[in-house]
Structure formats: C-alpha cells, structure tokens
N, C-alpha and C positions, 0 to 999 in steps of 0.2 A: 422493048416494053418490059420484058422480064427483068432485064438488068436494071431498068429504072425503078421497078417495084422493089427489087432487092436492096438497091441503094437507099430508097426511102425507108424501107424497114430497118436497115442497119442504123440509119440516122435517128430513127425514132427510138431505137433501143438505147443509143448513146444519150439522146435527150432525156429519156426516162431515167437512165442511170445518173445523169448529172442532176436531174431534179431530185431524185431520192437522196443523193449526196448532199444537196443544198439544204434539204429539210432535216438532216440528222442534227440533233442538238449538240452544241459544243461541250466537250468534256471539261468539267470544272475541277477535276482532280485526277491524279495519275491512275493508270489502269492497275498498277501494283502499289497501293499507298504504303508509305513507310509506317511500320508499327511503332506505337508510342513506347518510350522506355519503361521498363519495369521499375516501379518505385518500391524499394525495400523498406520494410518497417524497422525502425531503430530498435535494436534489442536492448534489454535491460543491462546496465553496466554493474556487474557484481561489486566491483571496488567502490563505486559511487554509493551503492546501497549500504555497504559496510561503513563507509565514512559518515553516513547519516544515521547510524545506529549506535546506541550506547548501552552500557550495563548499569542497572539500578541496584544499589546496595543499601540495606537498612539493617541496623543492629550495632553490636559492639563486640570487642574481643572476648569479654566475659560470657555473655549470653549467646554469642554466635551471630552470624550474618545471614540474611535472606537476600537472594539474588533474583533479579528479573531482567527484562530488556525494555528499551524504549526507543523511540525515533525522534529525530531532531527537526524542529521548525524554527529557523532564524528569521525574525521580523525586525529588520533594520538594527541589528545588533542585540536585540532582546531574544534570548534563546529559550524556547519552550520545548518540553519533552512530553510526548503522548505515551502513556503506558497504561497498564491495568491497575485497578484499585487494589487487588490483593497483593501486588508487589510492594505496596507501601502501607498496608493495613496495620502493620505492627505499630505505626505511629498514632493510631486512634486513641490509645491510652493517654497520650500526652496532648491530645486534641490537635495534633499536627503542628505543635509549636517547635518541634525539633526538625532539623533539615534531613533530607535524603542525600546520599552521596551518588554522584553520577561519575562513572568511570569510563575511560577510553584508552585502549592500548595505543602506543605510538610505535610505528614500524618504519624501518628504513632499510633499503637494499635487501628486502625479503626476510627481514628478521625483526622480531619485537624487541625494542630497545628501552621501553619505558612505559609509564602509566600516568595519565592525567586524571586528577581527582578534583571534582568541584562540588560545592554545596548547592542544593536546590531546595526551594520551598514548594510545598504542595499548594496549588491555588484552586484546584477543582478536584472533587472526589465524589464518586457515586458507588457505593457498595452494591446497590441494586443493579446498575448497569455494568459494574466491574470495569470502570474507566476512571482515569485520573490524568490531570495535567500538572506538570511541574514548571517552575521558572528557575533557570540556572542563575545564580547570583552574579556571576561574572559575565559581563557583556562580551559577545562574540567569542564565547568559550568554544563554540563549534560553528563553523561557517557553512558546512554542507547541510542542505535540507532535503527531506523527502518531498516528493510531488504527490499530493493527495489527488486521487481520482475525483473528478467533478460529478461522476455518475453515481446514483444511488441504487440503480437496478442491480439485481444479483448477477455476478459474473457467470457466464455460461458454463454448464457442466462440461468437463473435459478441457477447459481453458488451462494453459500452462502457467504455473505460478513459481515464485521463489520466496524463500524466507531467510532472514538473517536474525540469529538469536545468540544469546549467551549460554551455550550448552554447558550445563553443570556449573554455571556461574562464570566468574571472571576468567577461569582457566580455559573456558571454551568460547570466549567472547568473539563476536563477529563471524560466527560459523555460518556458512552459506549452504543452503540446500534447495532442492527443487521438487515439484510435484504438480498435481492438477486439482481442480475443483471436483470433488466427488459427490457432493450432496448439498442441497439447500434446505434451510428451514428446520433444523433440529431445535426443539423447544424445551426450555427449562422454566417452568412457571409461565411468565409472560415474556421472557427473553428469547430472542431468536439468534441462532448461530448457523453459519454455513460450515461446510466440512472440506478438508483438504488432505492430500497425501504427502505434503511436504514433511521431510524428516525433522523431528523436533525432540528435545530432551528437557528435563527439569532445568529451569533457568530461561527457557524460551518465552515464558509468559510476558506479554506486553510487546513482543517483537512483531514487526510488520510482515504482512503477506503482500507480495507485489506481483503485478502482471509481468510475466517473462517477456512479453512482446514490447513493452515500452517502459517498464520500471515503475509504473504508477502504484501507489499504495492503495490497496483495496480492502484491507482488514487487519485485525490484530489477533494473533494466536493467544489463547488463554487456557484451553483445556485439551486433554488428550486421553484416548483409550489405548494408545500404542504409538510407536515411533512414527508411523505413517497413517495414523488414524486420529485426526485431531480436529478441533473446532476453533473457528475464529469469529470474532465480532465483525460483521460486515459494515460497509460504509453507511448503509441506510439506517442502521441503528446508531452509529457514531454521530452522524449528522443530526439525527433527531434529538439526541442528548445535548449536543453542542448548541442547538437552537434553543432548547428549553432553558439552558443556564446562561445564555449570552456569550458563548465562547467561540462564536463563528470566526473571530479574528485569527484564531490559530490555523484555520483551514483556508481562509479566503483573504488574499492580500489586499483586496479592495475595502475590507472592513478595518477601520482604524483600531490600533491597539489602545484600549482605555488606560487612562492614568490611574495610579493608585489601585492596582489590582488587589482584590480582596478574596479571601478564601471562600469558595463556593461549595456548599453541601446542602442542597435544598432539603428543608425539613420534611417535605411531603414524600421524599424518597426513602422509604423504609427498607431495611435489609431484606434480601430475598428469603422466602420461606425455604426451609430445608427440603431437599429432594434426595433422599439417601440413595435410591437406585441410580439416578442420573449421576450424582457425585461420585459414586463408586465406579461407574463405567467411564466417566470422564473427569478424573481429578484435576485440580489446578496444577500448573507447571511452575511451581515455586521451588527453588533450590535453597536449602538451609545448610550452612557449613559452620561448624564450631571450631 
C-alpha cells in the first residue's frame, strides 16, 4: 500500500511538472539578444567645407582692398555666394553697379599652386541684417556647395562647431578652426546674434559656422571681441531675411531659381542705428590691405 501511494505521488509530481512545462509560453526571442550595431554620426569633412568657402575682395590697387569670406551654393550651375553686407558695403557709393571679386586658392599635392578669380554681382543686400547674396558670373565656377541646416532653433550651448575663414584676407584663405556655442541671443538694436569660441581673425567676416557633427551650416561669423569671443548670425535670422526678400531659392533646392534676378535692397530696411558700446566690444571682421 505504501509503495503504491509513493508511486502515485511520484507520478503526480511528474504530471504536475509536465503540466507546468506545457503551460510555459514559447520564447519568441533569444535569451541573450544580439545588440544592435552602433551607428556613428558622420563627422564634418574639413576639406569639403574649405572647398565650399571663398574669399571676397572689394577695392583696387590704388585705394586698397577689403577682404571677407563667403560660402558657395551651386544651383544647377548658377553659383550664389552668401556673405555679410559689410564685406561689400564699399560698393554702396556706386549703387552696386561694380562687381565683387571672388577668389579661390588652387591646391595640389599639399601645396597652393594658383588662384581662381571670378567677378560676381550683388543681387541682395541688407545693411540692417548685415547679409548679402552674390551671383558669380561664370556658371559652375565652383561646384562644391555648403549644406544649410534646415533647423531654425538655436544650436545647443556647448555644441561643437567649426569655422572656415579668410584669416587676414587671401593670405589666410580657407583657414579651419573649431570651437563651441557659448551663448545665445546677444542683441544689437533689434538684431540677434549667437556666440561661439571658434578662432577667427579679420577677414573671417561672412564665413560659415558649421556643426562639427555633420558639417551643416548654422550661421555666419560677423563680429568679434577676441580671437575666440565672436558673434555669428544664426539661421533663424538668415531664414527670416531670405523669406522677406524672396531669396529662399538659395537655401532650398525645391524652390525654383527665378529668371532675371534683380538687385534686392528693400527700401523699408534702414541702416541700423549706431551702438557705440556694442560696436567697440564687437567690431566687424573686415580686413583692409593697401
């Protein structure tokens, strides 16, 4: 009798175990799932940014030259240059009927071997916003373009940046430096600037500020209080100006380039009022050479 009960009990335990096992849900994934691969963000290519940056020159041998920087946007062979207004302001006296010169060093095997020089007309100018757009007269003069950020929000404080500028004019063209966003919202009158620690020098005016993470253009250097204490015009301000004057085609490939481009300088945009303290602390970065 005892043996019979023991056998029955053992069979019950087996049955219970089998029952529990039968009720356990089937695993739909491995116990040790494979971790997804780490996706690395593409870093900015310094050479590509240099290839899409040019030197701006206004003036003549007698009176001297003023130098600034600009960035290239090629739209189906038509080459536009985005730069700052004060880099070409010397042409106001002739009502911008004279051309700007756009310069580009030619390098090969790690050595500068020549210089490209093209004429360009000013097609948009705003002294108030300190922004200007040029059109190079030769088609496909430059084939490399910058990539404008589609975002208008301020770049986060501490985000890593890089800058390409014509340090001290053509002699320092395509100089590359790095830094971070150090402040938002510096104000001169009604104009807003963001601040960076990228190294800059006279001649950097109009040069791009790019995200180091992906190389996107996020602003334009125009003023400085020191080599690593400078102000740039952010995209939210650049886009607002472009929308007002109908220049969105420079930044958006989906907008057709209009035929018969005409000079744009809205009459309602008056020159900014003087701000002696601000201008003393943050002078413009224009290099003049005689």
